[in-house]
DOZAKE-761429 format. One record per atom (N, C-alpha, C, CB): residue in one letter; z, y, x. Coordinates in steps of 0.02 Angstrom, whole numbers, plus 50000, padded with zeros to 5 digits. Atoms other than C-alpha are relative to their C-alpha. Glycine has a CB too. Layout:
<pts>
AZYX;...
</pts>
This chain:
<pts>
X499974994150042;X500015000049999;X499975006450047;X500674999749954;X500024993749970;X499595017550058;X500215005349958;X499395001350024;X499724994650037;X500485032950005;X499885006750036;X500744998849988;X500034993349973;X500505051750038;X500695002750003;X499565004449960;X499324997449993;X502075059950103;X499975007450004;X500364997150062;X500024993050002;X502385078050059;X500735002950001;X499605002349938;X499384996150000;X503815090450095;X499915005149945;X500155003450069;X500054995650056;X503965098849929;X500315006850014;X500314996949941;X499654993849986;X505225111749991;X499565004850044;X500674998450036;X500434996049958;X504015117750128;X499255000249981;X500064997550068;X500705000650023;X502395114050029;X499584997850061;X499735007049969;X500365002349942;X501775103950178;X499844992649991;X500415001250064;X500175006949999;X500855087150189;X500254997550065;X499264998849990;X499705002349937;X501855077250317;X499554993950024;X500794997849988;X500475005449982;X500705061750314;X499494998849942;X500414993350016;X500525001150051;X499055060350220;X499904992649982;X499355002950023;X500065007050013;X499045041550240;X500594996550036;X499314997350024;X499415003649972;X500665031850259;X500014992749972;X500695003849981;X499925007250020;X500865012650252;X500764999949978;X499824994550065;X499335001250021;X502405005950168;X500224993250018;X500075001149927;X499725006649980;X503474992250240;X500594998549952;X500255000050076;X499525001850052;X504404984350095;X500354993450011;X499674999749936;X499695006849994;X504674965950136;X500455000150066;X499404994050004;X499615000549943;X505944960550262;X499624999450064;X500444994549992;X500455001249943;X504584954850383;X499655006650020;X499464994549982;X500334993349989;X503644971450368;X500465004950028;X499735002949938;X499504995149975;X505254981550394;X500204998150071;X500635000149954;X499775002249931;X505744970850548;X499445001550051;X500184992150001;X500544998949953;X504014972750628;X499905007550009;X499364996749975;X500074992949995;X503824991150591;X499345001950038;X500635002950035;X500564997649960;X502694999350721;X499944995750066;X500105007650018;X499995004049939;X503054985950857;X499264997050011;X500564994349994;X500645002449981;X501434981250946;X499435005049992;X499854994149961;X500554995050009;X500484996750897;X499965004550063;X500125004549936;X500064996049944;X499775008151032;X500145007149993;X499404999350025;X499884992950016;X499955024550947;X500035000649923;X499445004850031;X499994998250071;X500285032450776;X499565006349994;X500755001149972;X500504994950005;X498775043050733;X500285006049959;X499364997249968;X499844994050030;X498995061150680;X499824999249924;X499625006050035;X500095000350071;X499235062250488;X500164993849967;X499355001449986;X499825006550026;X499825044250473;X500794999350008;X499594994150039;X499285001349999;X501575037050452;X500124992849975;X500395005349955;X499725006250030;X502575021550410;X500635001449959;X500164994950055;X499394999250042;X503805022150266;X500384993450001;X499825002149926;X499635006049999;X505175009350289;X500525000549945;X500314998750070;X499525000050057;X506145005250128;X500654997050020;X499734996249940;X499365002849985;X507985000950129;X500195000550074;X500024992949978;X499904998949928;X508255008550301;X500495005550013;X499345001550035;X499514994949983;X509755017650374;X499985002150070;X500664997849985;X500054998349928;X509295017550559;X499374996150024;X500684998050042;X500585003449968;X507865012350675;X500154999250076;X499325004249989;X499945001049926;X507735005950850;X499275000550029;X500344992650017;X500644999149970;X506355008850974;X499914994950058;X499925007450024;X500095005249953;X506504992851074;X499314997350005;X500434994749984;X500675002749987;X504884987351152;X499435004349972;X499954993149973;X500514995150022;X503975002851081;X499665002950064;X500335005849956;X500364997149947;X502665011251189;X499945007450003;X499374997350000;X500124992850007;X502765028851130;X500585002849960;X499295001649965;X499484996550043;X503965041551053;X499785001749929;X500205006550034;X500174998350072;X503995045450867;X500525004549972;X499944993649956;X499484996350040;X504885056950744;X500184995549942;X499755007349975;X499775003850058;X505895049250606;X500385004549955;X500434993950021;X499654995950051;X506435057150444;X500354995149952;X499495004949960;X499655004450043;X507755048450338;X500155003649935;X500644997450034;X499944997050068;X507775051550150;X500534996249962;X499314999849961;X499555003650045;X509115047250023;X499634997749938;X500615004449981;X500335003250060;X508795039349849;X499645005249958;X500534996249955;X500364994650036;X508255056549781;X499455003350040;X500485005349978;X500534997349953;X506995059049925;X500195006750030;X499325000849962;X499784994249969;X508055072650003;X500184998050075;X500605003149961;X499925001449927;X508125073550196;X500774999450014;X499665006050045;X499275001049979;X509825066650260;X500014998750080;X500344993449958;X499955000549929;X509345063850439;X499305001450033;X500274993050019;X500604998249964;X508045069950569;X500104997250071;X499875007949999;X500005002449929;X507655061250736;X499355002150034;X500094992350004;X500644997849964;X506315071350830;X499954996650067;X499985007750012;X500175002549935;X505475063150979;X500444994350023;X500035005550049;X499605006149983;X506415046750973;X499614995650053;X500154995749933;X500315003149941;X505985038851142;X499974992449999;X500365002250061;X500015007049995;X505495020751180;X500684997450021;X499474997850047;X499395003149985;X507045009351191;X500655004049977;X500024998850071;X499434996550026;X508165021951104;X500194997749931;X499885007349999;X499765001550063;X509175019850944;X500155006849960;X500624995450008;X499844994050036;X509325032150801;X500744999149977;X499485001149939;X499365000450029;X510995036350729;X499974996249930;X500285007249992;X500025003250067;X511485027250566;X500125005749951;X500564994149991;X499954995450054;X511235037950412;X500194996449937;X499355003849991;X499745004650054;X512345029550284;X499705002049931;X500825000349997;X500244998250067;X511615039550135;X499174998749999;X500225008149983;X500715000749998;X509795035150187;X499784993749958;X499764999450075;X500335005250041;X508675024650068;X499364997850035;X499855002649927;X500615001849966;X507125025050175;X499925004550065;X499385001049950;X500184996649939;X506445030750342;X499245001150003;X500244996050061;X500724999049994;X504795038550379;X499875001350073;X499745005949954;X500194999449926;X504095035950556;X499345003250004;X499974992950038;X500584995549991;X502895049050612;X499815001250074;X500155006849967;X500174998349931;X501935054550766;X500535005450028;X499255003050001;X499564994849969;X503085064250887;X499705007249992;X500104998350077;X500154993250009;X503035082850846;X499885002049928;X499445001650040;X500094998750072;X502815081050659;X500525004049969;X499954993949963;X499414996050030;X504565087250618;X499945007250014;X500684997650027;X500044993049978;X504295103050715;X499375003549966;X499945000450082;X500584997150030;X502505105650651;X500055001749928;X499464995850009;X499964999050070;X502955103850468;X500635004049979;X499994993549967;X499404995950015;X504635113250481;X500554996349958;X499795006349963;X499525004050040;X505625098750400;X500715001550019;X499874992550009;X499304998949987;X507505102050384;X500454995949957;X500165006949992;X499515003650044;X509025093450313;X500005003549931;X500765000050033;X499964997450069;X509085095150124;X499295000949966;X500385007050001;X500704999050030;X507155096750101;X499854994249951;X499435000350058;X500235004950049;X506465087749949;X499324997550017;X499995002849931;X500635003349984;X505075075449985;X499744996449938;X500094995150058;X500365003850049;X503765066549881;X499654994450037;X499515004349960;X500355005749970;X503125049049920;X499564996749943;X500544994750033;X500425003050058;X501635043849805;X499294998650023;X499975005049936;
</pts>
């Protein structure tokens, strides 16, 4: 499934094409094995409170949303082999190309749309 991710608060398209990882296997695999995350793309991971970058080849930005699609956590430029903090109120994580958080101006509390 492919969706579009928008920051409604900033009136910005965060990802024009985002894949959704819903199954346990899809969530576990995430972006592992990929060489890059193209500009304008993302991976939305459901039921996710934190991410790890073990065995990743490149840095990413991660935005954590609660059940109402409000931003509860931001991890810009998460480097390979790093771990994000745990965001206990998070319902999903959006993995994006590094620099997307800064480019789109995302901030804590922003309202997002995933459709």
